[in-house]
VEXDREN-2710 file (C-alpha; in Angstrom, 1 decimal):
% VEXDREN-2710
k/r/px/py/pz
1/MET/37.0/-195.3/147.5
2/SER/35.3/-197.7/149.9
3/ALA/36.0/-201.4/149.9
4/ALA/32.5/-202.1/148.5
5/GLY/33.1/-199.5/145.7
6/ALA/36.4/-201.0/144.8
7/GLY/34.9/-204.5/144.7
8/ASP/32.1/-203.3/142.4
9/GLN/34.7/-201.7/140.1
10/ALA/36.8/-204.8/140.0
11/ALA/33.7/-206.9/139.2
12/GLU/32.8/-204.5/136.3
13/ASP/36.3/-204.6/135.0
14/GLN/36.2/-208.4/135.1
15/ASP/32.9/-208.6/133.3
16/SER/34.2/-206.1/130.7
17/ASP/37.3/-208.2/130.2
18/ALA/35.3/-211.4/129.9
19/ALA/33.0/-209.7/127.3
20/GLU/36.0/-208.5/125.3
21/GLU/37.5/-212.0/125.4
22/SER/34.3/-213.5/124.0
23/HIS/34.8/-211.4/120.9
24/ARG/38.3/-212.8/120.3
25/LEU/39.1/-216.0/118.4
26/THR/39.5/-219.6/119.6
27/ALA/41.9/-221.9/117.8
28/LEU/39.1/-223.3/115.6
29/GLU/37.7/-219.8/114.9
30/GLY/41.2/-218.6/114.1
31/LEU/41.6/-221.5/111.6
32/ALA/38.3/-220.6/110.0
33/ALA/39.0/-216.8/109.9
34/LEU/42.7/-216.6/109.2
35/SER/43.5/-219.9/107.3
36/LEU/41.0/-219.8/104.6
37/ASP/43.4/-218.0/102.2
38/ALA/46.0/-220.8/102.6
39/LEU/43.7/-223.8/102.7
40/SER/41.7/-222.7/99.7
41/SER/44.9/-222.3/97.7
42/VAL/44.9/-226.1/97.2
43/ALA/42.2/-225.4/94.6
44/TYR/44.8/-223.8/92.2
45/GLY/48.3/-224.5/93.6
46/PRO/48.6/-228.1/92.2
47/GLU/47.1/-227.0/88.9
48/ALA/49.7/-224.3/88.6
49/ILE/52.4/-227.0/88.9
50/VAL/50.8/-229.2/86.3
51/ILE/50.3/-226.4/83.8
52/VAL/54.1/-225.8/83.8
53/LEU/55.2/-229.4/83.8
54/MET/52.9/-230.6/81.1
55/THR/54.8/-228.5/78.6
56/ALA/57.4/-231.3/78.8
57/GLY/54.8/-234.0/78.0
58/VAL/54.1/-237.1/80.1
59/ALA/57.6/-237.2/81.4
60/GLY/57.2/-233.8/83.0
61/LEU/54.0/-234.8/84.9
62/LYS/56.0/-237.4/86.8
63/TYR/57.7/-234.6/88.6
64/THR/54.5/-233.3/90.1
65/LEU/54.9/-235.1/93.4
66/PRO/58.6/-234.2/93.9
67/VAL/57.9/-230.5/93.2
68/THR/55.0/-230.7/95.6
69/LEU/57.1/-232.3/98.3
70/ALA/59.7/-229.5/97.9
71/ILE/56.8/-226.9/98.4
72/VAL/55.6/-228.8/101.5
73/LEU/59.1/-228.7/102.9
74/LEU/59.1/-224.9/102.4
75/LEU/55.7/-224.8/104.1
76/ALA/57.2/-226.6/107.1
77/VAL/60.0/-224.0/107.3
78/LEU/57.5/-221.2/107.1
79/VAL/55.2/-222.7/109.8
80/ILE/58.2/-223.2/112.1
81/SER/59.4/-219.7/111.4
82/TYR/56.0/-218.1/112.0
83/ARG/55.5/-220.0/115.2
84/GLN/58.8/-218.4/116.4
85/VAL/57.6/-215.0/115.2
86/ILE/54.4/-215.4/117.2
87/GLU/56.4/-216.2/120.3
88/ALA/58.8/-213.3/119.8
89/PHE/56.1/-210.8/118.7
90/PRO/52.9/-211.6/120.6
91/GLY/51.6/-208.2/119.8
92/GLY/51.2/-209.3/116.2
93/GLY/52.4/-207.6/113.1
94/GLY/54.2/-210.6/111.5
95/ALA/56.8/-209.7/108.9
96/TYR/56.2/-206.0/109.5
97/ALA/57.1/-206.2/113.2
98/VAL/60.1/-208.4/112.5
99/ALA/61.4/-206.1/109.8
100/LYS/60.9/-202.9/111.9
101/THR/62.7/-204.3/114.9
102/HIS/65.7/-205.8/113.0
103/LEU/65.9/-204.0/109.7
104/GLY/64.4/-200.5/110.3
105/THR/61.4/-198.6/109.2
106/THR/62.0/-198.6/105.4
107/ALA/62.2/-202.4/105.3
108/SER/59.1/-202.7/107.5
109/LEU/57.2/-200.5/105.1
110/VAL/58.2/-202.7/102.2
111/ALA/57.0/-205.8/104.1
112/ALA/53.7/-204.0/105.0
113/GLY/53.2/-202.9/101.4
114/SER/53.9/-206.4/100.2
115/LEU/51.3/-207.8/102.5
116/VAL/48.7/-205.4/101.3
117/VAL/49.4/-206.4/97.7
118/ASP/49.3/-210.0/98.7
119/TYR/45.9/-209.7/100.4
120/VAL/44.4/-207.9/97.4
121/LEU/45.7/-210.5/94.9
122/ASN/44.8/-213.3/97.2
123/ALA/41.2/-212.2/97.3
124/ALA/41.1/-211.8/93.6
125/VAL/42.8/-215.2/92.8
126/GLY/40.8/-217.1/95.5
127/VAL/37.4/-215.8/94.3
128/SER/38.3/-216.2/90.6
129/ALA/39.4/-219.8/91.2
130/GLY/36.2/-220.6/93.0
131/VAL/34.1/-219.1/90.3
132/GLU/36.1/-220.9/87.7
133/ALA/35.4/-224.2/89.4
134/LEU/31.7/-223.3/89.6
135/VAL/31.5/-222.4/85.9
136/SER/33.3/-225.6/85.0
137/ALA/30.6/-227.6/86.7
138/PHE/27.8/-225.3/85.4
139/PRO/28.9/-224.0/82.0
140/SER/25.6/-222.0/81.6
141/LEU/27.0/-219.5/84.2
142/TYR/30.0/-218.7/82.0
143/GLY/28.6/-215.4/80.8
144/GLY/27.9/-214.1/84.3
145/ARG/31.3/-215.1/85.9
146/VAL/32.4/-211.5/86.5
147/VAL/29.1/-210.6/88.2
148/ILE/29.3/-213.8/90.3
149/CYS/32.9/-212.8/91.4
150/LEU/31.8/-209.4/92.4
151/VAL/28.8/-210.7/94.4
152/ILE/30.9/-213.2/96.2
153/LEU/33.5/-210.5/97.0
154/ALA/30.7/-208.2/98.3
155/LEU/29.4/-211.0/100.6
156/ILE/32.9/-211.8/102.0
157/THR/33.4/-208.1/102.6
158/ALA/30.0/-207.8/104.4
159/ALA/30.8/-210.8/106.5
160/ASN/34.2/-209.4/107.6
161/LEU/32.5/-206.1/108.7
162/TRP/30.9/-208.0/111.5
163/GLY/34.2/-208.3/113.3
164/ALA/36.9/-211.0/113.6
165/ALA/35.1/-213.4/116.0
166/ASP/31.6/-213.1/114.5
167/SER/32.8/-213.5/110.9
168/ALA/35.0/-216.4/112.0
169/ARG/32.0/-218.3/113.4
170/LEU/30.2/-217.7/110.0
171/PHE/33.2/-219.2/108.1
172/ILE/33.6/-222.3/110.4
173/ALA/31.0/-224.4/108.5
174/PRO/32.3/-223.6/105.0
175/THR/35.9/-224.2/106.1
176/VAL/35.0/-227.6/107.6
177/ILE/32.9/-228.6/104.6
178/PHE/35.8/-227.6/102.3
179/ILE/38.4/-229.6/104.3
180/VAL/36.1/-232.7/104.5
181/ALA/35.4/-232.4/100.7
182/ILE/39.1/-232.3/99.8
183/TYR/40.0/-235.3/102.0
184/ALA/37.0/-237.1/100.6
185/VAL/38.4/-236.6/97.1
186/ILE/41.9/-237.7/98.2
187/VAL/40.7/-240.9/100.1
188/GLY/38.2/-241.7/97.3
189/GLY/40.9/-241.3/94.7
190/LEU/43.4/-243.5/96.5
191/VAL/40.8/-246.2/97.0
192/ARG/39.4/-246.3/93.5
193/SER/41.3/-248.0/90.7
194/HIS/39.9/-245.6/88.1
195/PRO/38.1/-242.2/88.2
196/ALA/34.4/-242.0/88.3
197/VAL/34.4/-239.7/85.3
198/ALA/36.7/-240.4/82.4
199/LEU/39.6/-237.9/82.2
200/SER/40.9/-236.2/79.1
201/HIS/44.6/-236.9/78.8
202/GLN/45.4/-234.1/76.3
203/VAL/49.2/-234.0/76.9
204/PRO/51.0/-232.0/74.2
205/SER/54.1/-233.3/72.6
206/ALA/57.2/-232.4/74.6
207/THR/58.3/-228.9/73.9
208/GLU/60.8/-228.5/76.7
209/THR/63.4/-230.7/78.2
210/ILE/63.0/-231.5/81.9
211/GLY/65.8/-229.3/83.2
212/LEU/66.4/-227.4/86.4
213/LEU/64.8/-224.2/85.1
214/LEU/61.5/-226.0/84.3
215/LEU/61.4/-227.6/87.7
216/LEU/62.1/-224.2/89.4
217/ARG/59.4/-222.6/87.3
218/ALA/56.9/-225.3/88.4
219/PHE/58.1/-224.8/92.0
220/ALA/57.5/-221.1/91.8
221/SER/54.1/-221.5/90.3
222/GLY/53.1/-224.1/92.9
223/CYS/54.1/-221.8/95.7
224/SER/50.9/-219.9/95.1
225/ALA/49.5/-222.6/97.4
226/LEU/51.5/-221.0/100.3
227/THR/49.7/-217.7/100.2
228/GLY/48.1/-216.7/103.5
229/VAL/50.4/-218.7/105.8
230/GLU/51.5/-215.4/107.4
231/ALA/48.0/-214.3/108.4
232/ILE/47.9/-215.9/111.8
233/ALA/51.2/-214.3/112.9
234/ASN/49.8/-210.9/111.8
235/ALA/46.7/-211.2/114.1
236/VAL/47.9/-212.7/117.3
237/PRO/46.0/-210.1/119.5
238/SER/42.8/-211.3/117.9
239/PHE/43.1/-214.7/119.8
240/ARG/41.8/-215.4/123.2
241/ARG/44.2/-215.9/126.1
242/PRO/46.8/-217.5/126.1
243/ARG/47.0/-215.6/122.8
244/ALA/50.5/-216.6/121.6
245/ARG/50.1/-220.3/122.4
246/ARG/46.6/-220.4/120.8
247/ALA/48.0/-218.8/117.7
248/GLN/50.9/-221.2/117.5
249/HIS/48.5/-224.2/117.7
250/THR/46.5/-222.7/114.9
251/GLU/49.6/-222.1/112.8
252/MET/50.6/-225.7/113.3
253/TRP/47.3/-227.2/112.3
254/LEU/47.2/-224.9/109.2
255/GLY/50.6/-226.4/108.2
256/ILE/49.4/-230.0/108.8
257/LEU/46.1/-229.6/106.9
258/LEU/47.6/-227.7/104.0
259/GLY/50.6/-229.9/103.6
260/SER/48.6/-233.2/103.7
261/MET/46.1/-231.9/101.2
262/LEU/48.8/-230.8/98.8
263/ILE/50.6/-234.1/99.0
264/GLY/47.3/-236.1/98.6
265/LEU/46.2/-234.1/95.6
266/SER/49.6/-234.5/93.9
267/ILE/49.5/-238.2/94.4
268/LEU/46.1/-238.3/92.7
269/ILE/47.4/-236.2/89.8
270/ARG/50.3/-238.6/89.3
271/LYS/48.1/-241.7/89.7
272/TYR/45.5/-240.6/87.2
273/GLN/47.8/-238.5/85.0
274/VAL/45.4/-235.5/85.4
275/THR/46.0/-232.7/83.0
276/PRO/44.2/-229.4/82.4
277/THR/41.8/-229.2/79.5
278/PRO/40.9/-226.2/77.3
279/THR/37.5/-226.0/79.0
END
């Protein structure tokens, strides 16, 4: 091959590589595409804690913040661990790659199967929680809640069929709006002396003593807020170069945002003694 031909081939390869990189994720796009599962879980994680603790009456609700802090501590451990996984396995794979390398094929298949179940349940729970909040605001939609769930799930599926980068760009705006909205609720709740809408404090009479088992049950229920933390480590090759470092930064910001939102909401729950209602 002549020097000119080699130069043209190199230029074509470079253009092809640049085009391929443009379809990969930046840190912001990665946060939008791969962190939605974890970030949106603040919509039901704190509630799961309260539902368990309120069985012990008002005294039980006082433990909302300590239980949340324990969950955030676990979140910090997970984020640090997954940052190490990203560095050690830049080819992606997350728990599957770690298990296959250190524990064998059988253990890796268990990890992979668990992730598949987790992703299916996460989509179901996330969509259901969102529709539940929508129906709570607009009770007239109650009869069509199943149809609404299916429509939203179909839209999310269609968006993901565009590819990682394109679908991520589509999810940037909703992700930013969601994060801003949650922080607006937290800041507004901390500033105000009383809620804008009167809350119903329907706390049942204490049916359980506040023991270790009750706190552990609340902790386990609240850990539903940690679902999706592993998604970034599973998809390291989807990021632009430097892939591992970009993925690690995304994982770190996920931990910061999720942890601060969980703590902020738990403080508000404790401040206003928020409890679930039958409706």
